[in-house]
N, CA, C and O atoms as a MOPAC input file, in Angstrom:
PM7 MOZYME 1SCF
protein

 N      0.83000 1    -1.19200 1     0.00000 1
 C      0.00000 1     0.00000 1     0.00000 1
 C      0.86900 1     1.24800 1     0.00000 1
 O      1.96900 1     1.27000 1     0.55100 1
 N      0.34800 1     2.26100 1    -0.62200 1
 C      1.02400 1     3.55300 1    -0.69000 1
 C      0.04300 1     4.60600 1    -0.19900 1
 O     -1.11600 1     4.63600 1    -0.61300 1
 N      0.51400 1     5.45500 1     0.67500 1
 C     -0.30500 1     6.57000 1     1.15100 1
 C      0.25800 1     7.87100 1     0.59000 1
 O      1.47200 1     8.06500 1     0.52800 1
 N     -0.64100 1     8.75000 1     0.18800 1
 C     -0.26300 1    10.02900 1    -0.40800 1
 C     -0.95400 1    11.15900 1     0.34800 1
 O     -2.15400 1    11.09800 1     0.61800 1
 N     -0.18600 1    12.18600 1     0.68300 1
 C     -0.74700 1    13.34300 1     1.37500 1
 C     -0.27700 1    14.61000 1     0.67100 1
 O      0.92000 1    14.88000 1     0.57600 1
 N     -1.24600 1    15.38200 1     0.17900 1
 C     -0.93800 1    16.63500 1    -0.50900 1
 C     -0.96100 1    17.80700 1     0.47100 1
 O     -1.63700 1    17.76900 1     1.49900 1
 N     -0.20400 1    18.84500 1     0.12300 1
 C     -0.23100 1    20.08800 1     0.88500 1
 C      0.17700 1    21.22600 1    -0.02300 1
 O      0.70600 1    21.00600 1    -1.11300 1
 N     -0.07000 1    22.45100 1     0.43100 1
 C      0.39100 1    23.61300 1    -0.29800 1
 C     -0.66600 1    24.38200 1    -1.05700 1
 O     -0.37300 1    25.42300 1    -1.64600 1
 N     -1.89900 1    23.88500 1    -1.05100 1
 C     -2.94800 1    24.61600 1    -1.73800 1
 C     -3.33000 1    25.89600 1    -1.01400 1
 O     -2.88000 1    26.15100 1     0.10300 1
 N     -4.17000 1    26.70000 1    -1.66700 1
 C     -4.60600 1    27.93400 1    -1.04400 1
 C     -5.23700 1    28.87800 1    -2.03100 1
 O     -5.57100 1    28.49700 1    -3.15300 1
 N     -5.39800 1    30.11500 1    -1.60500 1
 C     -5.99300 1    31.16800 1    -2.42200 1
 C     -4.89400 1    32.10700 1    -2.88800 1
 O     -4.07800 1    32.56700 1    -2.09000 1
 N     -4.87800 1    32.38900 1    -4.18600 1
 C     -3.86000 1    33.26400 1    -4.74500 1
 C     -4.49300 1    34.10100 1    -5.85600 1
 O     -5.46100 1    33.67800 1    -6.48900 1
 N     -3.94800 1    35.26700 1    -6.08300 1
 C     -4.43700 1    36.11200 1    -7.17300 1
 C     -3.86700 1    35.64300 1    -8.50700 1
 O     -2.81200 1    35.01100 1    -8.56100 1
 N     -4.57200 1    35.96000 1    -9.56000 1
 C     -4.09600 1    35.62700 1   -10.90000 1
 C     -2.70500 1    36.21700 1   -11.11600 1
 O     -2.43200 1    37.35700 1   -10.74100 1
 N     -1.83000 1    35.41400 1   -11.73100 1
 C     -0.45000 1    35.81000 1   -11.93500 1
 C      0.48400 1    35.37200 1   -10.82000 1
 O      1.70400 1    35.46800 1   -10.95500 1
 N     -0.07800 1    34.89700 1    -9.72600 1
 C      0.72600 1    34.47300 1    -8.59300 1
 C      1.21600 1    33.04400 1    -8.73100 1
 O      1.03800 1    32.40100 1    -9.76500 1
 N      1.84700 1    32.55600 1    -7.64800 1
 C      2.45100 1    31.22500 1    -7.65400 1
 C      2.06800 1    30.45100 1    -6.40400 1
 O      1.79500 1    31.02300 1    -5.34900 1
 N      2.05600 1    29.13500 1    -6.55300 1
 C      1.89300 1    28.21900 1    -5.43600 1
 C      2.78300 1    27.00900 1    -5.68200 1
 O      3.10200 1    26.67500 1    -6.82400 1
 N      3.17700 1    26.36100 1    -4.59500 1
 C      3.94900 1    25.13300 1    -4.71200 1
 C      3.24200 1    24.02400 1    -3.93400 1
 O      3.09700 1    24.10100 1    -2.71400 1
 N      2.81200 1    23.01200 1    -4.64500 1
 C      2.15700 1    21.86600 1    -4.02300 1
 C      3.19100 1    20.78000 1    -3.72900 1
 O      4.16700 1    20.61300 1    -4.45900 1
 N      2.95300 1    20.05300 1    -2.64700 1
 C      3.79300 1    18.91600 1    -2.29100 1
 C      2.92300 1    17.68300 1    -2.12100 1
 O      1.76200 1    17.77000 1    -1.71900 1
 N      3.50100 1    16.54300 1    -2.43400 1
 C      2.82500 1    15.26700 1    -2.24000 1
 C      3.82700 1    14.31300 1    -1.58600 1
 O      4.81700 1    13.91300 1    -2.20000 1
 N      3.55600 1    13.96500 1    -0.35200 1
 C      4.43400 1    13.05700 1     0.38300 1
 C      3.87600 1    11.64400 1     0.31500 1
 O      2.70800 1    11.41500 1     0.62900 1
 N      4.70000 1    10.71200 1    -0.09000 1
 C      4.28000 1     9.31000 1    -0.16100 1
 C      4.90500 1     8.51900 1     0.97700 1
 O      6.00600 1     8.82700 1     1.43500 1
 N      4.19200 1     7.50200 1     1.42400 1
 C      4.69700 1     6.60800 1     2.46900 1
 C      4.17200 1     5.21100 1     2.19500 1
 O      3.26100 1     5.01100 1     1.39200 1
 N      4.77700 1     4.24300 1     2.88900 1
 C      4.39400 1     2.86200 1     2.64800 1
 C      5.38000 1     2.20900 1     1.70300 1
 O      6.57300 1     2.51200 1     1.73600 1
 N      4.89700 1     1.33000 1     0.87500 1
 C      5.77400 1     0.64800 1    -0.07200 1
 C      6.26700 1     1.62200 1    -1.13700 1
 O      5.59600 1     2.59700 1    -1.47800 1
 N      7.46000 1     1.32900 1    -1.65300 1
 C      7.99800 1     2.12400 1    -2.75800 1
 C      8.29200 1     1.20700 1    -3.92400 1
 O      8.68100 1     0.05300 1    -3.73900 1
 N      8.10600 1     1.71800 1    -5.11100 1
 C      8.30100 1     0.95200 1    -6.34000 1
 C      9.21300 1     1.75400 1    -7.25500 1
 O      8.87900 1     2.87600 1    -7.63800 1
 N     10.36500 1     1.18700 1    -7.60900 1
 C     11.28300 1     1.89700 1    -8.50100 1
 C     10.72200 1     2.00500 1    -9.90900 1
 O     11.26100 1     2.73600 1   -10.74000 1
 N      9.66000 1     1.29500 1   -10.17900 1
 C      8.98400 1     1.40100 1   -11.47400 1
 C      7.91100 1     2.48600 1   -11.48000 1
 O      7.22300 1     2.67400 1   -12.48300 1
 N      7.77000 1     3.18600 1   -10.38500 1
 C      6.62100 1     4.08100 1   -10.23300 1
 C      6.73700 1     5.37200 1   -11.02500 1
 O      7.82300 1     5.85300 1   -11.35000 1
 N      5.57500 1     5.89600 1   -11.31300 1
 C      5.40400 1     7.23400 1   -11.88100 1
 C      4.43000 1     7.96000 1   -10.96300 1
 O      3.42500 1     7.38900 1   -10.54000 1
 N      4.72500 1     9.20300 1   -10.66100 1
 C      3.80300 1    10.00100 1    -9.85000 1
 C      3.26500 1    11.15000 1   -10.67900 1
 O      3.96700 1    11.72700 1   -11.51000 1
 N      2.01600 1    11.46600 1   -10.43600 1
 C      1.38400 1    12.49300 1   -11.23000 1
 C      0.48600 1    13.40100 1   -10.41200 1
 O      0.16000 1    13.11700 1    -9.26000 1
 N      0.09800 1    14.49700 1   -11.03700 1
 C     -0.88200 1    15.41100 1   -10.48400 1
 C     -2.05500 1    15.50600 1   -11.46100 1
 O     -1.88000 1    15.62900 1   -12.67300 1
 N     -3.23800 1    15.44400 1   -10.89400 1
 C     -4.46900 1    15.66200 1   -11.64800 1
 C     -5.25000 1    16.76700 1   -10.93600 1
 O     -5.00200 1    17.06500 1    -9.76800 1
 N     -6.18300 1    17.36200 1   -11.65000 1
 C     -7.05200 1    18.35300 1   -11.01500 1
 C     -8.48300 1    18.13200 1   -11.45700 1
 O     -8.76500 1    17.62700 1   -12.54400 1
 N     -9.38000 1    18.53400 1   -10.55800 1
 C    -10.79700 1    18.37500 1   -10.84000 1
 C    -11.54900 1    19.60300 1   -10.35800 1
 O    -11.56200 1    19.92000 1    -9.16900 1
 N    -12.17400 1    20.28700 1   -11.30600 1
 C    -13.01500 1    21.43600 1   -10.99100 1
 C    -14.44500 1    20.94300 1   -10.75300 1
 O    -14.80300 1    19.86300 1   -11.22300 1
 N    -15.26500 1    21.70700 1   -10.03600 1
 C    -16.63700 1    21.28300 1    -9.75600 1
 C    -17.42000 1    20.97200 1   -11.02400 1
 O    -17.46700 1    21.78100 1   -11.95100 1
 N    -18.02800 1    19.80100 1   -11.05600 1
 C    -18.83700 1    19.41200 1   -12.19400 1
 C    -18.06300 1    18.95900 1   -13.41000 1
 O    -18.64800 1    18.71000 1   -14.46400 1
 N    -16.75500 1    18.85000 1   -13.27300 1
 C    -15.92700 1    18.45200 1   -14.41900 1
 C    -15.14400 1    17.18300 1   -14.11000 1
 O    -15.03000 1    16.77200 1   -12.95500 1
 N    -14.61200 1    16.57500 1   -15.15300 1
 C    -13.83600 1    15.36100 1   -14.99400 1
 C    -12.44200 1    15.67400 1   -14.43200 1
 O    -11.95800 1    16.80400 1   -14.49000 1
 N    -11.82600 1    14.62600 1   -13.89000 1
 C    -10.45200 1    14.74700 1   -13.40500 1
 C     -9.51900 1    14.79100 1   -14.61100 1
 O     -9.61500 1    13.95600 1   -15.51100 1
 N     -8.61900 1    15.76800 1   -14.62000 1
 C     -7.77200 1    16.03500 1   -15.78800 1
 C     -6.29800 1    15.95600 1   -15.39900 1
 O     -5.89500 1    16.42500 1   -14.33500 1
 N     -5.51700 1    15.36400 1   -16.26800 1
 C     -4.06800 1    15.24300 1   -16.05900 1
 C     -3.40800 1    16.62700 1   -16.07400 1
 O     -3.71200 1    17.46600 1   -16.92200 1
 N     -2.50300 1    16.84300 1   -15.12100 1
 C     -1.76700 1    18.10000 1   -15.05500 1
 C     -0.28100 1    17.87100 1   -15.35900 1
 O      0.28700 1    18.52700 1   -16.23200 1
 N      0.33700 1    16.94700 1   -14.64000 1
 C      1.77400 1    16.70500 1   -14.82700 1
 C      2.14400 1    15.35700 1   -14.22700 1
 O      1.44000 1    14.84100 1   -13.35900 1
 N      3.25200 1    14.78900 1   -14.69400 1
 C      3.73400 1    13.52400 1   -14.16200 1
 C      5.24600 1    13.45200 1   -14.25700 1
 O      5.87000 1    14.14400 1   -15.06200 1
 N      5.83200 1    12.58700 1   -13.40700 1
 C      7.28700 1    12.44000 1   -13.36800 1
 C      7.64200 1    10.98600 1   -13.09500 1
 O      6.97500 1    10.30500 1   -12.31700 1
 N      8.69500 1    10.52600 1   -13.74300 1
 C      9.14500 1     9.15400 1   -13.56800 1
 C      9.89400 1     8.98800 1   -12.24400 1
 O     10.19000 1     9.97400 1   -11.56800 1
 N     10.19800 1     7.74500 1   -11.87800 1
 C     10.91600 1     7.44300 1   -10.63700 1
 C     12.23500 1     8.20700 1   -10.55900 1
 O     12.55400 1     8.78000 1    -9.51700 1
 N     12.99500 1     8.22200 1   -11.63400 1
 C     14.30100 1     8.88000 1   -11.62300 1
 C     14.19200 1    10.39600 1   -11.65600 1
 O     15.13500 1    11.11000 1   -11.31500 1
 N     13.02800 1    10.87200 1   -12.07300 1
 C     12.87100 1    12.30700 1   -12.25900 1
 C     13.32200 1    12.77600 1   -13.63000 1
 O     13.19100 1    13.95200 1   -13.96900 1
 N     13.85200 1    11.85300 1   -14.41500 1
 C     14.39600 1    12.23900 1   -15.70500 1
 C     13.36600 1    12.43700 1   -16.79000 1
 O     13.64400 1    13.05700 1   -17.81600 1
 N     12.17200 1    11.90800 1   -16.56500 1
 C     11.11900 1    12.07000 1   -17.57600 1
 C      9.92500 1    12.76800 1   -16.94500 1
 O      9.42700 1    12.35700 1   -15.89700 1
 N      9.47900 1    13.82100 1   -17.59500 1
 C      8.30300 1    14.55900 1   -17.14300 1
 C      7.36400 1    14.78600 1   -18.31400 1
 O      7.76900 1    14.73000 1   -19.47500 1
 N      6.12400 1    15.03900 1   -17.99600 1
 C      5.13200 1    15.33800 1   -19.02700 1
 C      4.08900 1    16.26300 1   -18.41300 1
 O      3.85800 1    16.24800 1   -17.20400 1
 N      3.45900 1    17.07300 1   -19.27300 1
 C      2.50900 1    18.08000 1   -18.79100 1
 C      1.26200 1    18.10600 1   -19.66200 1
 O      1.29900 1    17.77800 1   -20.84700 1
 N      0.16500 1    18.50300 1   -19.04600 1
 C     -1.02900 1    18.76700 1   -19.81000 1
 C     -0.84700 1    20.04600 1   -20.61800 1
 O     -0.09600 1    20.93300 1   -20.21200 1
 N     -1.51800 1    20.14600 1   -21.74200 1
 C     -1.32200 1    21.27800 1   -22.65100 1
 C     -1.61900 1    22.61700 1   -21.97900 1
 O     -0.95900 1    23.61300 1   -22.27600 1
 N     -2.58500 1    22.65300 1   -21.09300 1
 C     -3.00800 1    23.93100 1   -20.50900 1
 C     -2.01700 1    24.47800 1   -19.48300 1
 O     -2.11900 1    25.64200 1   -19.09400 1
 N     -1.06000 1    23.66100 1   -19.03900 1
 C     -0.12800 1    24.13300 1   -18.00600 1
 C      1.31900 1    24.17900 1   -18.49300 1
 O      2.20000 1    24.61800 1   -17.75400 1
 N      1.57500 1    23.73900 1   -19.70500 1
 C      2.94400 1    23.74200 1   -20.22000 1
 C      3.52300 1    25.14900 1   -20.19900 1
 O      2.88000 1    26.11300 1   -20.61600 1
 N      4.75600 1    25.24500 1   -19.70300 1
 C      5.42300 1    26.53400 1   -19.62700 1
 C      5.11700 1    27.31500 1   -18.36200 1
 O      5.76400 1    28.32500 1   -18.08500 1
 N      4.13100 1    26.85800 1   -17.58600 1
 C      3.76800 1    27.56000 1   -16.34900 1
 C      3.99000 1    26.69100 1   -15.11200 1
 O      4.32300 1    27.21300 1   -14.04800 1
 N      3.81100 1    25.37700 1   -15.23400 1
 C      3.95300 1    24.46200 1   -14.10700 1
 C      5.21000 1    23.62500 1   -14.29600 1
 O      5.61000 1    23.31800 1   -15.41900 1
 N      5.83000 1    23.25800 1   -13.16200 1
 C      7.01200 1    22.40100 1   -13.18300 1
 C      6.87700 1    21.32500 1   -12.11700 1
 O      6.63100 1    21.62200 1   -10.94800 1
 N      7.04000 1    20.08300 1   -12.52800 1
 C      6.97400 1    18.96700 1   -11.58700 1
 C      8.38900 1    18.47000 1   -11.30200 1
 O      9.24200 1    18.44600 1   -12.19000 1
 N      8.62400 1    18.07900 1   -10.06400 1
 C      9.93400 1    17.55300 1    -9.68900 1
 C      9.77200 1    16.53400 1    -8.56600 1
 O      8.71800 1    16.43200 1    -7.93800 1
 N     10.84600 1    15.78500 1    -8.33300 1
 C     10.80600 1    14.72200 1    -7.33100 1
 C     12.06900 1    14.83800 1    -6.48500 1
 O     13.14800 1    15.08800 1    -7.02100 1
 N     11.95000 1    14.65900 1    -5.17000 1
 C     13.12900 1    14.79800 1    -4.31900 1
 C     14.03800 1    13.57100 1    -4.45100 1
 O     13.63500 1    12.54000 1    -4.99000 1
 N     15.26200 1    13.69900 1    -3.95200 1
 C     16.24900 1    12.62800 1    -4.11200 1
 C     15.82700 1    11.34400 1    -3.41200 1
 O     16.19200 1    10.25200 1    -3.84600 1
 N     15.07600 1    11.46400 1    -2.35100 1
 C     14.62400 1    10.28400 1    -1.62700 1
 C     13.46800 1     9.58200 1    -2.33000 1
 O     13.04700 1     8.49600 1    -1.93100 1
 N     12.96600 1    10.21700 1    -3.37600 1
 C     11.86500 1     9.65200 1    -4.17500 1
 C     10.57000 1     9.51100 1    -3.38700 1
 O      9.69700 1     8.72800 1    -3.76300 1
 N     10.43900 1    10.25300 1    -2.30900 1
 C      9.22000 1    10.13400 1    -1.51100 1
 C      8.29600 1    11.33000 1    -1.63500 1
 O      7.14400 1    11.26900 1    -1.20600 1
 N      8.78200 1    12.40800 1    -2.21000 1
 C      7.96400 1    13.62000 1    -2.30700 1
 C      8.02800 1    14.17200 1    -3.72300 1
 O      9.09100 1    14.23800 1    -4.34000 1
 N      6.88000 1    14.56000 1    -4.21100 1
 C      6.77700 1    15.18500 1    -5.52300 1
 C      6.25100 1    16.60500 1    -5.33200 1
 O      5.36400 1    16.85000 1    -4.51500 1
 N      6.80900 1    17.52100 1    -6.09200 1
 C      6.43200 1    18.91600 1    -5.99600 1
 C      5.81400 1    19.37800 1    -7.32100 1
 O      6.17200 1    18.89700 1    -8.39700 1
 N      4.90100 1    20.30000 1    -7.21100 1
 C      4.33900 1    20.94600 1    -8.39800 1
 C      4.43400 1    22.45400 1    -8.19800 1
 O      3.67200 1    23.04500 1    -7.43200 1
 N      5.37600 1    23.05600 1    -8.89400 1
 C      5.53400 1    24.51100 1    -8.85700 1
 C      4.60900 1    25.11100 1    -9.89100 1
 O      4.71800 1    24.80800 1   -11.07900 1
 N      3.70100 1    25.96100 1    -9.44800 1
 C      2.70000 1    26.54700 1   -10.33800 1
 C      2.91200 1    28.05200 1   -10.39400 1
 O      2.73600 1    28.74900 1    -9.39400 1
 N      3.28300 1    28.54200 1   -11.54500 1
 C      3.53700 1    29.96600 1   -11.74900 1
 C      2.52400 1    30.54600 1   -12.72800 1
 O      1.87200 1    29.82000 1   -13.47900 1
 N      2.40900 1    31.86300 1   -12.70300 1
 C      1.48600 1    32.56200 1   -13.59700 1
 C      0.10000 1    31.91400 1   -13.56200 1
 O     -0.47700 1    31.59300 1   -14.60000 1
 N     -0.40700 1    31.73500 1   -12.37500 1
 C     -1.69100 1    31.05900 1   -12.21100 1
 C     -2.83600 1    31.87200 1   -12.80700 1
 O     -2.82000 1    33.10300 1   -12.80100 1
 N     -3.82800 1    31.14900 1   -13.31900 1
 C     -4.99000 1    31.74900 1   -13.94900 1
 C     -6.25400 1    31.27800 1   -13.22500 1
 O     -6.24000 1    30.22000 1   -12.59500 1
 N     -7.33500 1    32.04000 1   -13.30400 1
 C     -8.58500 1    31.60600 1   -12.65400 1
 C     -9.02600 1    30.20700 1   -13.08500 1
 O     -9.60500 1    29.45900 1   -12.29800 1
 N     -8.74600 1    29.86500 1   -14.33900 1
 C     -9.14500 1    28.53500 1   -14.82400 1
 C     -8.31800 1    27.40000 1   -14.23300 1
 O     -8.62300 1    26.23000 1   -14.46500 1
 N     -7.27600 1    27.73000 1   -13.47300 1
 C     -6.51000 1    26.70300 1   -12.75700 1
 C     -7.18900 1    26.30400 1   -11.44300 1
 O     -6.74800 1    25.36800 1   -10.77500 1
 N     -8.23600 1    26.99800 1   -11.08100 1
 C     -8.95400 1    26.69000 1    -9.84700 1
 C     -9.53600 1    25.28400 1    -9.89300 1
 O    -10.27800 1    24.93400 1   -10.81100 1
 N     -9.18700 1    24.48400 1    -8.89000 1
 C     -9.62700 1    23.08600 1    -8.83900 1
 C     -9.08500 1    22.44000 1    -7.57000 1
 O     -8.28000 1    23.02800 1    -6.84900 1
 N     -9.53800 1    21.22900 1    -7.31500 1
 C     -8.89500 1    20.38600 1    -6.31500 1
 C     -7.79200 1    19.60000 1    -7.01300 1
 O     -8.04200 1    18.93300 1    -8.01700 1
 N     -6.58900 1    19.67600 1    -6.49100 1
 C     -5.44500 1    19.01200 1    -7.08900 1
 C     -5.14600 1    17.72800 1    -6.31400 1
 O     -4.98100 1    17.73200 1    -5.09400 1
 N     -5.08300 1    16.63300 1    -7.06900 1
 C     -4.84600 1    15.31600 1    -6.48200 1
 C     -3.50500 1    14.76500 1    -6.93900 1
 O     -3.13400 1    14.87100 1    -8.10700 1
 N     -2.79200 1    14.17700 1    -5.99200 1
 C     -1.57100 1    13.44500 1    -6.29700 1
 C     -1.94200 1    11.99500 1    -6.59400 1
 O     -2.87400 1    11.45300 1    -6.00000 1
 N     -1.20900 1    11.37100 1    -7.51600 1
 C     -1.51800 1     9.99600 1    -7.90200 1
 C     -0.23500 1     9.19400 1    -8.09500 1
 O      0.82000 1     9.74900 1    -8.40000 1
 N     -0.34300 1     7.88000 1    -7.91300 1
 C      0.83200 1     6.99600 1    -7.93400 1
 C      0.53600 1     5.79400 1    -8.81000 1
 O     -0.38700 1     5.02100 1    -8.55300 1
 N      1.34700 1     5.65700 1    -9.85300 1
 C      1.24900 1     4.50900 1   -10.76100 1
 C      2.41600 1     3.59000 1   -10.41200 1
 O      3.55800 1     3.88800 1   -10.76400 1
 N      2.15200 1     2.48900 1    -9.73400 1
 C      3.24700 1     1.66500 1    -9.23400 1
 C      3.98700 1     0.90300 1   -10.32300 1
 O      5.10100 1     0.43000 1   -10.09700 1
 N      3.39400 1     0.77900 1   -11.48100 1
 C      4.05300 1     0.05900 1   -12.58100 1
 C      4.15300 1     0.93400 1   -13.82900 1
 O      3.89400 1     0.47400 1   -14.94100 1
 N      4.52300 1     2.17100 1   -13.63900 1
 C      4.60300 1     3.09700 1   -14.75900 1
 C      5.78500 1     2.85500 1   -15.67400 1
 O      5.68500 1     3.08400 1   -16.88000 1
 N      6.89900 1     2.39800 1   -15.13200 1
 C      8.11400 1     2.11200 1   -15.91600 1
 C      8.49200 1     3.28000 1   -16.80800 1
 O      8.82700 1     3.10000 1   -17.97900 1
 N      8.43800 1     4.46500 1   -16.25200 1
 C      8.93300 1     5.63900 1   -16.96000 1
 C      7.95300 1     6.28000 1   -17.91600 1
 O      8.25100 1     7.32500 1   -18.49500 1
 N      6.79400 1     5.68200 1   -18.09500 1
 C      5.79400 1     6.23600 1   -19.00100 1
 C      4.76200 1     6.99500 1   -18.18000 1
 O      4.11400 1     6.42500 1   -17.30100 1
 N      4.61400 1     8.26600 1   -18.46700 1
 C      3.66600 1     9.09600 1   -17.73600 1
 C      2.31000 1     9.00300 1   -18.42100 1
 O      2.12600 1     9.51700 1   -19.52400 1
 N      1.37800 1     8.35300 1   -17.77100 1
 C      0.04300 1     8.18900 1   -18.33100 1
 C     -0.82400 1     9.41200 1   -18.02300 1
 O     -0.67700 1    10.04700 1   -16.97900 1
 N     -1.71400 1     9.72300 1   -18.93600 1
 C     -2.60100 1    10.87300 1   -18.76500 1
 C     -3.99500 1    10.48200 1   -18.27700 1
 O     -4.81000 1    11.35100 1   -17.97000 1
 N     -4.26600 1     9.20500 1   -18.20500 1
 C     -5.60400 1     8.76100 1   -17.80600 1
 C     -5.62700 1     8.38900 1   -16.33400 1
 O     -4.73000 1     7.68700 1   -15.86700 1
 N     -6.63300 1     8.84300 1   -15.59000 1
 C     -6.69500 1     8.54300 1   -14.15900 1
 C     -6.69800 1     7.04400 1   -13.84800 1
 O     -6.16400 1     6.62200 1   -12.82300 1
 N     -7.28700 1     6.25700 1   -14.71300 1
 C     -7.39000 1     4.82600 1   -14.46700 1
 C     -6.06000 1     4.10000 1   -14.41800 1
 O     -5.99000 1     2.97100 1   -13.93400 1
 N     -5.00000 1     4.73200 1   -14.91200 1
 C     -3.67800 1     4.09700 1   -14.90800 1
 C     -3.00600 1     4.16400 1   -13.54400 1
 O     -2.00600 1     3.48500 1   -13.31400 1
 N     -3.53900 1     4.96600 1   -12.64600 1
 C     -2.90900 1     5.19400 1   -11.35700 1
 C     -3.57900 1     4.35800 1   -10.26400 1
 O     -4.79900 1     4.19800 1   -10.22500 1
 N     -2.73200 1     3.83700 1    -9.38400 1
 C     -3.20700 1     2.87600 1    -8.38900 1
 C     -3.60200 1     3.51100 1    -7.06000 1
 O     -4.47900 1     3.00400 1    -6.36100 1
 N     -2.95900 1     4.61000 1    -6.71800 1
 C     -3.20300 1     5.23200 1    -5.42000 1
 C     -3.41100 1     6.73500 1    -5.60700 1
 O     -2.84600 1     7.35800 1    -6.50600 1
 N     -4.24500 1     7.29500 1    -4.72100 1
 C     -4.61100 1     8.71300 1    -4.82600 1
 C     -4.59200 1     9.37400 1    -3.46000 1
 O     -4.89500 1     8.74700 1    -2.44500 1
 N     -4.22800 1    10.65700 1    -3.45100 1
 C     -4.37000 1    11.44700 1    -2.25700 1
 C     -5.75500 1    12.06800 1    -2.17500 1
 O     -6.55200 1    11.97700 1    -3.10900 1
 N     -6.02500 1    12.70100 1    -1.03800 1
 C     -7.34700 1    13.30000 1    -0.81700 1
 C     -7.54000 1    14.59500 1    -1.58200 1
 O     -8.67100 1    15.00200 1    -1.84800 1
 N     -6.44800 1    15.24000 1    -1.93400 1
 C     -6.54600 1    16.46600 1    -2.70800 1
 C     -6.33100 1    17.71600 1    -1.88100 1
 O     -6.52400 1    17.72000 1    -0.66500 1
 N     -5.92800 1    18.77400 1    -2.56100 1
 C     -5.75000 1    20.08500 1    -1.93500 1
 C     -6.36500 1    21.13700 1    -2.84800 1
 O     -6.18100 1    21.10400 1    -4.06500 1
 N     -7.09300 1    22.06700 1    -2.24900 1
 C     -7.82600 1    23.07200 1    -3.02900 1
 C     -6.89500 1    24.20300 1    -3.45500 1
 O     -6.13300 1    24.74300 1    -2.65300 1
 N     -6.97600 1    24.54100 1    -4.72300 1
 C     -6.27800 1    25.70900 1    -5.26900 1
 C     -7.33600 1    26.63300 1    -5.84400 1
 O     -8.12700 1    26.22900 1    -6.69500 1
 N     -7.34800 1    27.86800 1    -5.37900 1
 C     -8.30400 1    28.85300 1    -5.85800 1
 C     -7.54200 1    30.06800 1    -6.34700 1
 O     -6.74700 1    30.65100 1    -5.61100 1
 N     -7.79000 1    30.45000 1    -7.60000 1
 C     -7.11800 1    31.59200 1    -8.19800 1
 C     -8.16900 1    32.66200 1    -8.47400 1
 O     -9.11200 1    32.43900 1    -9.23300 1
 N     -8.00100 1    33.80800 1    -7.86000 1
 C     -8.96600 1    34.89500 1    -8.04200 1
 C     -8.50600 1    35.81600 1    -9.15500 1
 O     -7.31100 1    35.98800 1    -9.39300 1
 N     -9.48300 1    36.40600 1    -9.83300 1
 C     -9.15900 1    37.28900 1   -10.96700 1
 C     -8.97900 1    38.72500 1   -10.50900 1
 O     -8.70300 1    39.60300 1   -11.32700 1

C-alpha cells in the first residue's frame, strides 16, 4: 500500500504562484510514476503533470505547459508541483496519484494510477 498526502494549496491572485507537495509513504516501487491531476466542480479529473521514478522524464497537460514544473526529491518520496502565472481557470482540487508500474511512461488517464491522495484546493482569483 502507498499513502499520499498533498499540501500547499490555497488562495492566490491571478499571476501568482503556489507550490504543491505530495508526500508518499508505505511501499515504494522503482517502477513508479507520480502524477498530479485536477478536478473542478462538475468536471472530470484532468491530467496536469507527471514524473518518472528517476525524475528524468516529465510530461505536462497542454493547458499548463510553460507555467507548471513537476519535480521529485532525491529520496523519491515527495513530488512537488511549482505553479507559476496562475490563472482563474486553474482553480480546482489538485490530487496526487501513484502509478506503481509506470516504468517511466507518464500516463494521462486517471485509471492508470493505483493510489490517490485526498486532494488540496487551489483557488485563483481574478
